[in-house]
C-alpha positions in Angstrom: 0.0 0.0 0.0 2.8 2.4 0.9 4.7 1.5 -2.3 1.6 2.2 -4.4 1.2 5.6 -2.7 4.8 6.6 -3.2 4.6 5.5 -6.8 1.4 7.6 -7.3 3.1 10.7 -5.8 6.2 10.3 -8.0 4.0 9.9 -11.1 2.0 13.0 -10.2 5.2 15.0 -9.6 6.7 13.9 -13.0 3.5 14.8 -14.8 3.4 18.3 -13.2 7.1 18.9 -14.0 6.7 17.9 -17.6 3.7 20.2 -18.1 4.7 23.1 -15.8 8.3 22.8 -15.0 8.5 26.2 -13.4 5.0 26.5 -11.9 4.2 25.0 -8.5 1.1 26.0 -6.6 -0.4 25.4 -3.1 -4.1 25.6 -3.5 -5.9 25.2 -0.2 -8.6 22.8 0.6 -12.1 24.3 0.7 -14.0 23.1 3.7 -17.5 24.2 4.5 -20.0 23.6 7.3 -23.3 25.5 7.3 -22.1 27.6 4.3 -19.2 29.0 6.3 -15.9 28.5 4.4 -13.0 27.6 6.6 -9.5 28.5 5.2 -7.7 28.1 8.5 -4.2 26.8 8.8 -2.9 28.2 5.6 0.7 28.7 4.8 2.4 32.1 4.5 4.4 31.5 1.4 3.2 30.8 -2.1 4.3 30.7 -5.7 2.5 32.9 -8.3 1.0 31.4 -11.5 2.5 32.7 -14.7 0.7 35.4 -16.7 -1.0 34.6 -20.0 1.5 34.6 -22.8 1.2 37.8 -24.8 -0.5 36.1 -27.8 -3.8 36.3 -29.6 -4.2 33.4 -32.1 -5.7 30.2 -30.7 -4.3 27.2 -32.5 -5.2 24.3 -30.1 -8.0 23.5 -27.6 -6.3 20.7 -25.6 -6.5 20.6 -21.9 -3.8 23.2 -21.7 -4.5 25.7 -24.4 -1.7 26.5 -26.8 -1.3 30.0 -28.3 0.9 30.9 -31.2 2.9 34.0 -32.0 4.9 34.1 -35.2 7.3 31.1 -34.9 6.6 30.3 -31.2 4.1 28.3 -29.3 3.5 29.2 -25.7 1.4 27.3 -23.2 -0.8 28.9 -20.6 0.7 28.6 -17.1 -1.9 27.2 -14.7 -2.0 26.9 -10.9 -0.9 23.4 -9.8 -1.3 22.0 -6.3 1.9 20.7 -4.7 0.9 20.0 -1.1 -2.6 20.2 0.2 -1.4 20.5 3.7 0.4 23.8 3.0 -2.2 26.4 2.6 -2.2 30.2 2.1 -3.8 33.0 4.1 -6.8 34.7 2.7 -6.3 38.2 1.4 -7.2 40.7 4.0 -9.5 43.0 2.1 -11.5 43.4 -1.1 -13.1 46.6 -2.2 -16.0 46.2 -4.7 -16.6 49.0 -7.2 -20.0 48.7 -8.8 -21.0 50.7 -11.9 -24.7 51.8 -11.8 -26.8 54.7 -13.0 -29.6 56.7 -11.5 -32.1 54.9 -13.8 -31.0 51.4 -13.0 -30.7 52.2 -9.3 -34.4 53.0 -9.0 -35.1 49.7 -10.8 -33.4 48.1 -7.9 -30.2 46.7 -9.5 -27.9 48.4 -7.0 -30.1 47.4 -4.1 -30.1 43.8 -5.2 -26.2 43.9 -5.4 -26.1 45.4 -1.9 -28.5 42.9 -0.5 -26.7 39.9 -1.9 -23.1 39.6 -2.9 -22.1 43.2 -2.2 -22.5 42.8 1.5 -19.7 40.1 1.4 -17.1 42.7 0.2 -15.1 44.4 2.8 -16.5 47.7 1.4 -18.7 48.5 -1.6 -18.6 51.7 -3.6 -21.4 52.5 -6.1 -21.1 55.1 -8.9 -24.5 56.4 -7.9 -25.2 60.1 -8.4 -28.2 60.4 -6.2 -28.4 60.0 -2.4 -29.9 56.8 -1.0 -30.8 55.3 2.4 -28.8 52.0 1.7 -26.3 51.8 4.6 -22.6 51.1 4.5 -22.2 52.2 0.9 -20.2 55.1 -0.5 -22.1 56.9 -3.3 -20.1 58.9 -5.8 -21.5 61.5 -8.2 -18.6 61.0 -10.6 -19.6 61.3 -14.2 -22.4 61.5 -16.7 -24.5 58.4 -17.2 -24.3 56.7 -20.5 -22.2 54.1 -22.3 -20.0 56.8 -23.9 -18.9 57.9 -20.4 -18.1 54.5 -18.8 -14.4 55.0 -19.1 -14.6 58.4 -17.4 -16.7 56.9 -14.6 -14.4 54.0 -14.0 -11.3 56.1 -14.1 -12.8 58.6 -11.6 -13.8 55.7 -9.3 -10.3 54.2 -9.4 -8.8 57.7 -8.7 -11.1 58.2 -5.8 -10.5 54.8 -4.1 -6.8 55.1 -4.8 -6.6 58.3 -2.7 -9.2 57.5 -0.1 -8.9 53.7 0.6 -5.3 52.8 0.7 -5.9 50.0 3.3 -7.5 47.6 0.7 -5.5 44.9 -1.0 -7.8 44.1 -4.0 -10.2 46.0 -6.1 -13.1 44.3 -7.9 -14.8 46.3 -10.7 -18.2 44.9 -11.6 -21.4 46.1 -13.2 -24.8 46.3 -11.4 -25.9 43.2 -13.3 -22.8 41.1 -12.3 -23.2 38.4 -9.7 -20.0 37.6 -7.7 -19.4 34.6 -5.4 -17.0 36.3 -3.0 -15.9 33.1 -1.2 -14.6 31.7 -4.5 -12.9 34.9 -5.4 -11.2 35.1 -2.0 -10.0 31.5 -2.4 -8.5 32.3 -5.8 -6.8 35.4 -4.6 -4.9 33.4 -1.9 -2.4 32.5 -4.7 -1.4 36.0 -5.5 0.2 38.9 -3.6 -1.4 42.3 -3.7 2.0 44.1 -3.7 2.6 42.5 -7.2 0.8 43.7 -10.3 -2.1 41.3 -10.9 -5.0 41.7 -13.4 -7.7 38.9 -13.3 -10.9 38.2 -15.2 -12.3 36.6 -18.3 -9.7 37.3 -21.0 -10.7 38.4 -24.5 -8.0 38.2 -27.1 -8.4 41.6 -28.7 -6.6 45.0 -28.9 -3.3 44.1 -27.1 -1.0 41.1 -27.2 -2.4 39.9 -23.9 -5.9 41.0 -24.6 -8.1 42.6 -22.0 -10.6 41.4 -19.3 -14.3 41.7 -19.8 -15.9 44.4 -17.7 -19.3 42.7 -17.5 -17.7 39.5 -16.1 -15.9 41.7 -13.5 -12.2 42.1 -13.2 -9.8 42.3 -10.3 -6.8 44.6 -9.7 -4.2 44.2 -7.0 -3.1 47.2 -5.1 0.1 47.4 -7.1 -1.9 47.0 -10.4 -4.0 50.0 -9.3 -0.9 52.0 -8.6 0.4 51.3 -12.1 -3.0 52.1 -13.6 -3.1 55.5 -11.9 0.5 56.2 -13.1 -0.5 55.3 -16.6 -3.6 57.6 -16.6 -1.6 60.5 -15.1 1.5 60.3 -17.2 1.2 57.9 -20.1 -1.7 59.3 -22.0 -4.2 56.5 -21.3 -7.7 57.1 -22.5 -9.9 58.8 -20.0 -13.3 58.7 -21.7 -15.2 57.9 -24.9 -14.8 54.2 -25.4 -15.5 50.8 -23.8 -14.1 51.1 -20.3 -12.8 47.5 -20.1 -10.9 47.9 -23.3 -9.4 51.2 -22.3 -8.4 49.9 -18.8 -6.9 46.8 -20.4 -4.9 48.8 -22.9 -3.6 51.1 -20.1 -2.6 48.2 -17.9 -0.9 46.5 -20.8 1.2 49.7 -21.4 2.3 49.6 -17.8 3.4 46.0 -18.0 0.6 44.6 -15.7 0.1 40.9 -16.7 -3.1 39.1 -17.2 -3.2 35.7 -15.5 -5.1 32.6 -16.5 -8.3 32.2 -14.4 -9.5 28.8 -15.7 -9.5 25.8 -13.4 -7.5 22.6 -13.9 -10.2 21.3 -16.2 -9.9 24.3 -18.4 -13.3 25.7 -17.2 -14.0 29.4 -16.8 -14.4 31.1 -13.4 -15.3 34.5 -14.8 -18.3 34.6 -17.2 -19.2 37.5 -19.5 -22.5 36.0 -20.7 -25.7 35.1 -18.9 -26.1 32.0 -16.8 -28.4 30.6 -19.6 -25.8 31.3 -22.3 -23.1 29.4 -20.5 -25.1 26.5 -19.0 -27.7 25.9 -21.7 -26.7 27.8 -24.8 -26.6 28.8 -27.5 -23.5 30.9 -27.0 -23.4 34.4 -28.4 -21.1 35.2 -31.3 -18.9 37.2 -28.9 -18.5 34.2 -26.5 -17.8 31.9 -29.5 -15.1 34.1 -31.0 -13.2 36.2 -28.5 -12.5 34.5 -25.1 -8.9 33.3 -24.9 -10.3 30.0 -23.5 -13.2 29.0 -25.8 -16.5 29.1 -24.0 -18.4 25.9 -23.5 -22.0 25.0 -22.6 -23.4 22.3 -20.3 -21.8 21.1 -17.1 -18.3 21.9 -18.4 -19.2 25.6 -19.0 -18.2 26.7 -15.5 -15.8 25.8 -12.8 -17.2 24.4 -9.6 -15.3 27.3 -8.1 -17.0 29.8 -10.4 -16.6 33.5 -9.4 -18.9 35.6 -11.6 -21.8 35.7 -14.1 -23.0 38.7 -16.1 -26.5 40.0 -17.1 -28.1 38.8 -13.9 -31.4 40.5 -13.1 -32.2 41.8 -9.6 -34.7 38.9 -9.1 -32.2 36.3 -10.2 -29.6 37.7 -7.8 -31.9 37.0 -4.9 -32.6 33.5 -6.3 -28.9 32.7 -6.7 -28.2 34.0 -3.2 -30.9 31.7 -1.7 -29.6 28.7 -3.7 -26.0 29.3 -2.8 -26.2 30.3 0.8 -29.5 28.9 2.2 -30.2 25.6 0.4 -28.2 22.4 0.3 -28.5 18.8 -0.7 -29.0 16.4 2.2 -25.9 14.3 2.8 -23.6 16.4 0.7 -20.1 16.8 2.2 -18.2 19.9 1.2 -14.6 18.7 1.0 -11.5 18.9 -1.2 -13.5 17.3 -4.0 -15.1 20.8 -4.5 -11.6 22.4 -5.1 -11.4 22.6 -8.9 -7.9 23.9 -8.7 -6.2 21.2 -6.6 -4.3 18.5 -8.4 -4.3 15.9 -5.6 -8.0 15.1 -5.5 
């Protein structure tokens, strides 16, 4: 029995080395009891995953996607578990920045966010330009409403939080129809350091060599990435208004050398989703989802990681439904254990 176990460990290590000779990752075990996630006993040191290769042409859809640039083929670098007993501490703080408008606010989008996933952020900031009675939320009258001014609105929000909220480690930008599972996001962020430039989300292979991350799916900036973004906006002539905000932010971060990291799980399933729940789970996929994601979108049970982080185009009513299903219902006899960790190798 011991010999079999040793042989299994050696085989796994050889497999990991051949596929990812310079990437070793300690993903923690997710444990849950009564919907409370316990990440206790996590290690203090960790190795970062490699950024996406700066490429845009998909030439293979194997379990590890291969991308091509000119004469080179570069594989995605993916988190790999080395030792389940060595775990990492949770990031201390996430600030959530939610884009909304005066119109959508009074149709209860912002209220639904604040009542559901928004309350699990360490702090939530809405881009609302009218006063409200919702507690514990900062409202900012920052820019004109309308799609043409989204970049201006996002830039001003980032400028505001960069000056006023220096104590936060991570900054999540989401729309008021994005639903975020914060526990899964916190889990994923344990493998990064906020004092390093980190840019996470659903990657679209457009406009720059490394692409950009979808705004609707939500994207994450580390504190250092935000510092570099502010430097780029102030000194490097990054766009401040007039275009799609996610594209403009992605271009600016690319100019500052902020890398995009692969956010798919070990089964090549997405964690950030720019389409509706129905698009991803049932189909059909939109032309955008078929054509542009760096990892081709799929439908059915392989559409989404078991540790999924976001969905887009979620109505206020559906946000409440998702919250009830995720946090107040369960299946009798189900045991939440390491089998739910879609990133760990040693399952």
